[in-house]
VORO-974834 format. One record per residue (C-alpha): residue in three letters; x, y, z. Coordinates in steps of 0.02 Angstrom, whole numbers, plus 32768, in hexadecimal, padded with zeros to 4 digits. Layout:
BEGIN
+-------+------+------+------+
: marlo :    X :    Y :    Z :
+-------+------+------+------+
:   ALA :    X :    Y :    Z :
...
+-------+------+------+------+
This chain:
BEGIN
+-------+------+------+------+
: marlo :    X :    Y :    Z :
+-------+------+------+------+
:   MET : E29D : 9209 : E569 :
:   ILE : E30B : 917C : E5C4 :
:   ILE : E2CC : 90FC : E613 :
:   ILE : E326 : 90C7 : E6A1 :
:   LEU : E322 : 901E : E6FB :
:   GLN : E326 : 8FF1 : E7A4 :
:   SER : E3D4 : 8F96 : E7EC :
:   GLY : E3D8 : 8ED2 : E7BA :
:   ILE : E375 : 8EE2 : E728 :
:   GLU : E3BC : 8E89 : E6A6 :
:   GLN : E384 : 8E71 : E5CA :
:   SER : E356 : 8DD3 : E60B :
:   SER : E2E2 : 8DF8 : E69D :
:   PRO : E227 : 8DFE : E68A :
:   GLU : E210 : 8EB7 : E6CA :
:   PHE : E27F : 8ECD : E61B :
:   GLY : E213 : 8E89 : E59A :
:   GLN : E176 : 8EBD : E5DD :
:   LEU : E1AD : 8F6A : E5C0 :
:   MET : E1FA : 8F43 : E4FE :
:   ASP : E156 : 8F00 : E50D :
:   TYR : E0FE : 8F9C : E540 :
:   LEU : E161 : 9009 : E4D1 :
:   GLY : E13E : 8F9F : E43E :
:   ASN : E0A8 : 8FDC : E445 :
:   LYS : E0C1 : 907B : E43E :
:   PRO : E0CF : 90C7 : E375 :
:   ALA : E160 : 9128 : E33E :
:   ILE : E1C0 : 90F5 : E3DB :
:   ARG : E283 : 90B7 : E3C1 :
:   PRO : E2CE : 905A : E464 :
:   ARG : E38A : 906C : E46E :
:   VAL : E3C9 : 8FF2 : E512 :
:   HIS : E477 : 9038 : E55D :
:   LYS : E4C1 : 8FFF : E5EC :
:   GLU : E521 : 9092 : E67E :
:   VAL : E5AA : 9019 : E6D9 :
:   GLY : E5C4 : 9076 : E771 :
:   ALA : E653 : 9050 : E803 :
:   LEU : E5C7 : 8FE5 : E86B :
:   GLN : E537 : 8FB0 : E7FC :
:   THR : E50F : 8FAD : E727 :
:   LEU : E44A : 8FFF : E6FC :
:   ILE : E3FB : 8FEB : E65B :
:   GLU : E3BB : 9078 : E611 :
:   VAL : E353 : 9081 : E57C :
:   TYR : E367 : 9125 : E4F7 :
:   LEU : E29B : 9141 : E49F :
:   ILE : E2C4 : 919A : E3FE :
:   GLY : E212 : 91E1 : E3A9 :
:   ASN : E18A : 9231 : E3E7 :
:   THR : E1A0 : 9227 : E499 :
:   ALA : E147 : 92CE : E4B4 :
:   ALA : E096 : 924D : E4BD :
:   LEU : E0DA : 91BB : E535 :
:   ASP : E095 : 91D5 : E5F0 :
:   LYS : E13C : 91EA : E667 :
:   GLY : E0D7 : 9199 : E6E5 :
:   GLU : E085 : 9106 : E6A5 :
:   ILE : E12D : 90D9 : E671 :
:   GLU : E174 : 90FA : E708 :
:   ALA : E0E5 : 9077 : E74E :
:   LEU : E11C : 8FEF : E707 :
:   PRO : E197 : 8F57 : E74A :
:   GLY : E252 : 8F73 : E756 :
:   VAL : E251 : 9025 : E732 :
:   GLU : E2A9 : 90A8 : E7A6 :
:   ARG : E277 : 9148 : E74B :
:   VAL : E26D : 91A1 : E69D :
:   VAL : E2BC : 9231 : E664 :
:   ARG : E28B : 92BC : E5EA :
:   ILE : E304 : 92F2 : E572 :
:   SER : E33E : 93A0 : E566 :
:   GLU : E3CE : 93B0 : E4F5 :
:   GLU : E3F4 : 934D : E45D :
:   TYR : E499 : 92F8 : E4A6 :
:   ARG : E40A : 9295 : E4FE :
:   ILE : E497 : 9209 : E540 :
:   ILE : E508 : 9277 : E57C :
:   GLY : E494 : 92FF : E5B4 :
:   ARG : E469 : 933D : E65F :
:   HIS : E3BC : 935E : E649 :
:   LYS : E33A : 93A1 : E6B4 :
:   ASP : E321 : 932B : E758 :
:   ASP : E3B3 : 92BC : E715 :
:   SER : E421 : 929B : E7C7 :
:   ARG : E457 : 91E8 : E787 :
:   PRO : E51B : 91D8 : E7B7 :
:   THR : E58A : 9222 : E732 :
:   GLY : E64C : 91F2 : E716 :
:   PHE : E6A4 : 9143 : E6FE :
:   GLU : E73E : 90E0 : E74A :
:   TYR : E7D9 : 909F : E6CD :
:   ASN : E860 : 9028 : E70B :
:   GLY : E850 : 905F : E7C7 :
:   VAL : E84B : 912B : E78F :
:   ARG : E7A8 : 918D : E79E :
:   PHE : E749 : 91FC : E71F :
:   ASP : E6C4 : 9263 : E75C :
:   GLN : E685 : 9314 : E775 :
:   HIS : E6E2 : 9321 : E822 :
:   THR : E785 : 92ED : E7FC :
:   VAL : E82E : 932F : E7C2 :
:   ASN : E8AE : 92CD : E763 :
:   ILE : E934 : 9315 : E70C :
:   PHE : E987 : 92CD : E668 :
:   ALA : EA38 : 931A : E64E :
:   GLY : EA93 : 92C7 : E5DA :
:   LEU : EAE5 : 92D2 : E524 :
:   CYS : EA78 : 931A : E490 :
:   ALA : EAD0 : 92A5 : E429 :
:   VAL : EB25 : 91FC : E459 :
:   ASP : EBEC : 9223 : E41A :
:   THR : EC63 : 91B8 : E477 :
:   PRO : EC65 : 912A : E4ED :
:   GLU : ECDE : 918B : E547 :
:   TYR : EC71 : 9217 : E560 :
:   VAL : EBD4 : 91AE : E585 :
:   GLU : EC22 : 916A : E614 :
:   GLN : EC59 : 9204 : E65A :
:   MET : EBB2 : 923E : E649 :
:   MET : EB62 : 91B9 : E68F :
:   ARG : EBEE : 91B8 : E71B :
:   ALA : EBD0 : 9271 : E75F :
:   LEU : EB0C : 9244 : E754 :
:   LYS : EB0B : 91AA : E7D0 :
:   GLU : EB9A : 921C : E82F :
:   HIS : EAF4 : 92A8 : E845 :
:   GLY : EA77 : 921A : E876 :
:   GLN : EA14 : 921E : E7C7 :
:   VAL : E9D7 : 9196 : E762 :
:   CYS : E99C : 91EA : E6CE :
:   THR : E9EF : 9227 : E63B :
:   ARG : E9DF : 925C : E582 :
:   MET : EA39 : 9201 : E4FF :
:   GLY : EA29 : 9223 : E443 :
:   ALA : EA4B : 919C : E3CF :
:   TYR : E9E2 : 91C1 : E33D :
:   LYS : E9E5 : 9281 : E311 :
:   PRO : E98E : 92D8 : E291 :
:   ARG : E9E2 : 935C : E248 :
:   THR : E9AE : 93F3 : E1D8 :
:   ASN : EA45 : 9407 : E17F :
:   PRO : EA49 : 934F : E129 :
:   TYR : EB1D : 9352 : E12E :
:   ALA : EB10 : 936E : E1E1 :
:   PHE : EB34 : 92D7 : E25B :
:   GLN : EA9D : 9263 : E277 :
:   GLY : EAC8 : 91E8 : E307 :
:   HIS : EB33 : 915B : E30E :
:   GLY : EA8C : 9100 : E325 :
:   ALA : EA78 : 903D : E344 :
:   SER : EB03 : 901E : E363 :
:   CYS : EB30 : 9089 : E3EE :
:   LEU : EAA2 : 9049 : E44C :
:   PRO : EAE8 : 8FAF : E497 :
:   TRP : EB82 : 8FFF : E4E6 :
:   VAL : EAF8 : 90AA : E521 :
:   PHE : EA8C : 902A : E576 :
:   GLU : EB15 : 8FB7 : E5C7 :
:   LEU : EB6E : 9073 : E60B :
:   ALA : EAC0 : 9079 : E650 :
:   GLY : EAC5 : 8FF1 : E6AC :
:   LYS : EB66 : 9007 : E6F6 :
:   TYR : EB37 : 90B4 : E73B :
:   GLY : EA94 : 9090 : E76A :
:   ILE : EA30 : 90F1 : E6EC :
:   LYS : E960 : 90BE : E6E8 :
:   VAL : E930 : 913B : E661 :
:   ILE : E98C : 9177 : E5BA :
:   ALA : E917 : 91F4 : E55F :
:   MET : E945 : 91CA : E4A7 :
:   GLU : E8EB : 921A : E407 :
:   ILE : E8CE : 919E : E36E :
:   THR : E8A6 : 91D9 : E2C3 :
:   HIS : E864 : 913A : E278 :
:   ASP : E7FF : 90A5 : E2AA :
:   SER : E88D : 9027 : E295 :
:   HIS : E8EA : 9091 : E32F :
:   VAL : E86C : 9043 : E3AA :
:   ASP : E8B0 : 8F8D : E368 :
:   GLU : E94A : 8FC0 : E379 :
:   ILE : E94D : 8FFD : E427 :
:   ARG : E8E7 : 8F62 : E466 :
:   SER : E965 : 8EE3 : E40A :
:   ALA : E9FF : 8F51 : E453 :
:   LEU : E99F : 8F4F : E517 :
:   GLU : E97D : 8E99 : E4FA :
:   GLN : EA29 : 8E68 : E4CC :
:   THR : EA87 : 8ECA : E56D :
:   GLY : E9F5 : 8E6B : E5DD :
:   HIS : E986 : 8F0F : E5E4 :
:   ALA : EA29 : 8F71 : E648 :
:   THR : E9A6 : 9016 : E64A :
:   GLY : E91B : 9052 : E5F8 :
:   VAL : E8F3 : 90BD : E57C :
:   MET : E860 : 914F : E555 :
:   LEU : E853 : 9162 : E4A5 :
:   GLN : E850 : 9223 : E474 :
:   ILE : E7D8 : 926A : E3E5 :
:   GLY : E85F : 930A : E3BE :
:   THR : E7FE : 93B1 : E385 :
:   ARG : E816 : 9373 : E2C3 :
:   ASN : E7BB : 92D8 : E2D5 :
:   THR : E729 : 9320 : E336 :
:   GLN : E6BA : 9315 : E2AD :
:   ASN : E6F4 : 9281 : E26D :
:   PHE : E641 : 9227 : E295 :
:   GLU : E68E : 9180 : E258 :
:   LEU : E708 : 917E : E2A4 :
:   LEU : E6AE : 919E : E340 :
:   LYS : E641 : 9132 : E320 :
:   ILE : E6C1 : 90A3 : E32B :
:   VAL : E700 : 90DD : E3AE :
:   GLY : E671 : 90D4 : E419 :
:   ARG : E640 : 9032 : E3F3 :
:   GLN : E6D2 : 8FF7 : E43D :
:   TYR : E6C7 : 8FE7 : E50A :
:   ASP : E77D : 8FC3 : E52F :
:   PHE : E7AB : 906E : E544 :
:   PRO : E786 : 9114 : E564 :
:   VAL : E765 : 91B0 : E508 :
:   LEU : E7CE : 9250 : E51C :
:   PHE : E75A : 92C3 : E4A5 :
:   LYS : E7A9 : 937A : E46C :
:   ARG : E731 : 93E6 : E440 :
:   GLY : E74A : 9424 : E36C :
:   PHE : E7A5 : 94C2 : E37E :
:   GLY : E738 : 9528 : E2F1 :
:   ILE : E69A : 94DB : E30C :
:   THR : E5FA : 9502 : E399 :
:   LEU : E608 : 94BA : E444 :
:   GLU : E54B : 9476 : E429 :
:   GLU : E5A2 : 941A : E39F :
:   SER : E624 : 93D4 : E3E9 :
:   LEU : E5B1 : 9392 : E47C :
:   ASN : E54E : 9346 : E3EB :
:   ALA : E5E4 : 92FF : E3A6 :
:   ALA : E634 : 92AE : E443 :
:   GLU : E55F : 926C : E44A :
:   TYR : E5A0 : 9203 : E3CF :
:   LEU : E61C : 919C : E427 :
:   ALA : E593 : 9177 : E4BE :
:   SER : E506 : 9155 : E43D :
:   GLU : E57D : 90C2 : E3FF :
:   GLY : E579 : 9086 : E4BB :
:   ASN : E610 : 90D9 : E506 :
:   HIS : E5F9 : 9140 : E591 :
:   LYS : E6A0 : 914C : E5D0 :
:   ILE : E6C8 : 91F8 : E589 :
:   VAL : E72B : 9299 : E5CB :
:   PHE : E709 : 9340 : E566 :
:   ALA : E78A : 939F : E54B :
:   LEU : E79B : 9461 : E52A :
:   ARG : E84F : 948E : E4D7 :
:   GLY : E843 : 9546 : E489 :
:   MET : E7CA : 958B : E3F3 :
:   LYS : E829 : 95AB : E345 :
:   SER : E81E : 965F : E33B :
:   ASN : E881 : 96FC : E31D :
:   LEU : E83D : 975B : E3C5 :
:   GLY : E8A4 : 96E5 : E437 :
:   GLU : E93C : 9718 : E3EF :
:   PRO : E9DB : 9726 : E437 :
:   HIS : E993 : 965B : E45A :
:   ARG : E996 : 95E1 : E3F4 :
:   ASN : E8D1 : 95D4 : E417 :
:   PHE : E853 : 9635 : E46C :
:   VAL : E82B : 95E9 : E51A :
:   ASP : E784 : 95A0 : E529 :
:   PHE : E788 : 956D : E5DB :
:   ALA : E70A : 95DE : E620 :
:   GLN : E695 : 9552 : E5CB :
:   VAL : E6BB : 94C2 : E647 :
:   PRO : E637 : 94E4 : E6C0 :
:   VAL : E5B8 : 9508 : E62E :
:   ILE : E5F1 : 9461 : E5EB :
:   LYS : E5D5 : 93F8 : E693 :
:   ARG : E523 : 9456 : E6AE :
:   LEU : E4F3 : 940A : E5FB :
:   THR : E539 : 9361 : E5FF :
:   ARG : E56F : 92E7 : E67D :
:   LEU : E61C : 92DE : E630 :
:   PRO : E6C8 : 92F0 : E69D :
:   VAL : E720 : 93A1 : E64E :
:   GLY : E7D7 : 93A6 : E612 :
:   VAL : E83A : 9433 : E5FE :
:   ASP : E8DC : 943D : E574 :
:   PRO : E92A : 94EA : E59D :
:   SER : E9CD : 94A2 : E530 :
:   HIS : E973 : 94B9 : E48D :
:   SER : E903 : 9542 : E4CD :
:   VAL : E999 : 95BE : E4F6 :
:   GLY : EA16 : 9572 : E470 :
:   SER : EAC3 : 95C3 : E4BC :
:   ARG : EB27 : 95B9 : E55F :
:   GLU : EB04 : 9685 : E574 :
:   GLY : EAEF : 96C6 : E61D :
:   ASP : EAB2 : 976C : E67A :
:   PRO : EB37 : 97E1 : E6E7 :
:   GLU : EB26 : 978C : E777 :
:   GLY : EB4F : 96DE : E71B :
:   VAL : EABA : 9671 : E71A :
:   LEU : EAAA : 962A : E677 :
:   ASP : EA15 : 9654 : E61C :
:   ILE : E9F1 : 958E : E607 :
:   MET : E9E7 : 957E : E6CE :
:   HIS : E965 : 961E : E6C8 :
:   ALA : E915 : 95BC : E644 :
:   ALA : E906 : 9511 : E6A0 :
:   ALA : E8CA : 9576 : E753 :
:   GLN : E842 : 95C5 : E6E5 :
:   GLY : E811 : 951B : E6C2 :
:   ILE : E82E : 94C8 : E764 :
:   ILE : E7C4 : 9566 : E7C4 :
:   ALA : E731 : 954E : E759 :
:   GLY : E721 : 948F : E77B :
:   ALA : E78F : 942C : E701 :
:   ASN : E7A8 : 937C : E73A :
:   LEU : E849 : 9358 : E6C5 :
:   VAL : E8E4 : 93B3 : E682 :
:   LEU : E92D : 937A : E5D3 :
:   VAL : E9BF : 93CF : E5E6 :
:   ASP : EA7C : 93CA : E55D :
:   PHE : EB33 : 9383 : E5D3 :
:   HIS : EBC6 : 9367 : E58F :
:   PRO : EC75 : 934A : E5D5 :
:   GLU : ECC3 : 93A3 : E550 :
:   PRO : EC40 : 940F : E503 :
:   GLU : EC9B : 9459 : E469 :
:   LYS : ECE7 : 93D0 : E432 :
:   ALA : EC1E : 937A : E42C :
:   LEU : EBC9 : 9343 : E378 :
:   VAL : EB2C : 9387 : E3C1 :
:   ASP : EAEC : 943F : E40A :
:   GLY : EB91 : 9445 : E450 :
:   PRO : EB79 : 950B : E470 :
:   GLN : EAFC : 94E6 : E4DF :
:   ALA : EB32 : 9458 : E542 :
:   LEU : EB48 : 946A : E5FA :
:   ARG : EBE9 : 9426 : E654 :
:   LEU : EC13 : 938F : E6AE :
:   GLU : EC43 : 9409 : E746 :
:   GLU : EB8A : 9464 : E733 :
:   LEU : EB2E : 93CB : E76C :
:   ARG : EB2B : 93F9 : E816 :
:   TYR : EB07 : 9497 : E805 :
:   PHE : EA8F : 9499 : E775 :
:   LEU : EA33 : 93F6 : E7F5 :
:   GLU : EA43 : 9469 : E889 :
:   ASP : E9DC : 94FA : E82E :
:   VAL : E94F : 949C : E7E6 :
:   ALA : E92D : 9475 : E8A9 :
:   ILE : E93A : 9523 : E8DC :
:   ALA : E8C6 : 953C : E854 :
:   ARG : E851 : 94AE : E87F :
:   GLU : E848 : 94E1 : E933 :
:   ALA : E817 : 9584 : E909 :
:   TYR : E77A : 951D : E8A2 :
:   GLU : E74C : 94C0 : E942 :
:   LYS : E732 : 9550 : E997 :
:   ARG : E6EE : 95B1 : E923 :
:   ARG : E668 : 9521 : E91E :
:   SER : E665 : 9520 : E9DB :
:   LEU : E640 : 95D3 : E9D8 :
:   VAL : E5AD : 95BF : E94D :
:   GLN : E558 : 953A : E9CF :
:   LYS : E576 : 95AA : EA82 :
:   PHE : E531 : 9633 : EA1E :
:   ARG : E48B : 95C7 : E9C9 :
:   ALA : E480 : 9580 : EA82 :
:   GLN : E46E : 962E : EAC9 :
:   GLY : E3F0 : 9655 : EA34 :
:   VAL : E378 : 95E7 : EA76 :
:   GLU : E37E : 9600 : EB1F :
:   SER : E358 : 96BE : EAF8 :
:   SER : E2C8 : 968A : EAA6 :
:   HIS : E291 : 9607 : EB2F :
:   LYS : E29A : 96B3 : EBA7 :
:   SER : E253 : 9719 : EB3C :
:   MET : E1B2 : 9693 : EB2C :
:   GLY : E1AF : 9690 : EBE1 :
:   ILE : E1E1 : 95C3 : EBEE :
+-------+------+------+------+
């Protein structure tokens, strides 16, 4: 059960104290207080853990300062979209909005290699009006002898270049809690030239201690990738670890499932689950066509499989696309065979725009269909 307090109610308010006294008299109930920070206001939400079925919803809603009460319908109680739950979704970070209605493109280098390549990438993004990118400084690899990323040493010049070219948010994977401190230090060193969205990669989806630590910090939002070998339910519960520790600024990303059934693609593309996640949660949903497909192969007409996969995600309602680009893919230190070229950036963005337009038309169509259905129903009843 979630108790949503009225705007303006603080933990120091007498209304909040009265609510806590009320809950304190209920056996086997443990409250957890969270703040939902929106663009215009901050709301306090109280999550009740325990035997909440016996609680009287109406009685709680009658208490001073209580806006309404939502009964939990899913295990992931914070990120979940529960019955009769119309709370606003999404968040804003460093001037960029993330929610279930926006679309943000994170095109960039899977792994940071040289300052020259990073600058070429960011210059191209600026020329095409983009303010987000992906840059891998820490790279978990299957092979222990493969390139593991430059780590903290590249952060200052990556952030300085981002500031130079107006990049507001960099998606950057971390594999250890010390990386959060290294990123924070480098941002301070560069005068917060940009912003960072911490990425939890598919290999760390169930690294629960890392999730708890990342969830306890509020400086950075989190891009959480689905685990490539576990169920969607398990991944959503893993994302709940972040929210349960207090960080609600989460984007849930699909990146393909580990299965030979997806061959010749690198992974089995799971982008049909975009609307499922939007139905089950309040989170913005991202897709990663590069790591799903894993190559630059295309159809007989010349449309690359990565383009098709990205379009599938967008036309299903995805709010974020994470995609690999590189000035010279054949020289990339990580995943060069799947990287798109800088001259293909405009083509990719225009293709995404076409898919988004199709999604908007589909939304309009269903709204029109529903309206006609209601009108027909009223006519049949003589209204």
